[in-house]
N, C-alpha and C positions, 0 to 999 in steps of 0.2 A: 716313465715318461719322461721325456725331456723336459727340458727350458719351454714356456710355449711363448717367449719372445725372440728366441732365435732362430736366425734367418739365413736360407742356404737362395742365391737367386743369382741370374743374371743380369749386369746392369749397364747401361750406356752414358758415357762420360760424358755432359753435357756443360763445361765449363772445368777451363786450366784449374787442375790440381793448386789450393796454395797452401804454402807454410808459413805458420804465426808462432813465437813462444809463449808459452802460456807460462806460471810462477815460475821464474829466473831463466830455467834452462832445459822445460818440458818443451818439445816440439807437437804441434799436431798440425793435423793440414785440414782441409777440409773443401769440398766442392757441391758441386748436386749433380745428381744422375734420378736418368727414369727406371721405372720400373717395368716388366712386365707385367700388363692385363691378357687375360686371356675373356672372362666374361663378360667385363665391360670395357665399354669402345674409350672410356676414360683413359687419361694418362697419367701416371703418377710419379711425381718429382721425388725424390729422397733425397735430404740432405744428408750424406758422407760427414763423418769423424775420422780421423784415424791418426794415432798416434805413435813416435819414436819413430823407428828406423821403417818402419811398414810405411808410414808416410813419405819417408826421403823417398822411396824403394817409388813411390808413386810418382811422386814429381816428376822424378827423374825418367821415365820409363813407360805412363802414360800421356798421351795427349786426348783431343775432343773428340768426341767420337767414337773412340776405341770403346768394343765390351769385354766387360772381365767380370771374374766370376768370384762373388763376396762372399764371404760367413761373417756372425756378427749378431748383434742386438740390436733389434726395432723398438723405438718407442716414437706411440703417436700422443699430441698433445693440441685438445678442440677448442680452439674460440669459439665463438656465435657464429663466426661467419665461414672460417675451413678447419681443416686437419690438418695438420702438417705430422710427416713421415722425419724419424732420423734416424739415424745407422751408424753405430757406433761398430767399425771393421772390423773383424778380429784377423781375417786372414783375407789374399786376396789372390788370384790366379787370373793371367791372360786368356780370355775364348779364344781368339784368333789374332794371328798376329799377317801383319804387313807379306806380299810376297817377297817384296825385296828390303830384306832386315838385312840390317851388317850386322854380323856374327859378334866384332872387337868391342860392343857395348856389352854384351853380357860377358 
């Protein structure tokens, strides 16, 4: 049996990914994304964290309202009022690309 907190899913980017430096020279990218819900009609919003070069690529190639396939580890923190979902992304792939893509960027 695999890790119970490993997730693979398609998410919709809700805000522009932003990069910050932590501990001298380590780069971390953060942004919020919407997870799909089939059974519930509720919308689940997750905070995504991406480290290193993958985070740089996400800042460069993806924007708000893009859909991406992610793989990573999920953690849920609960307080009295709500639950917060956080995913540390290990892999990211484009789900669909716009029809007018310029290939000089790739």
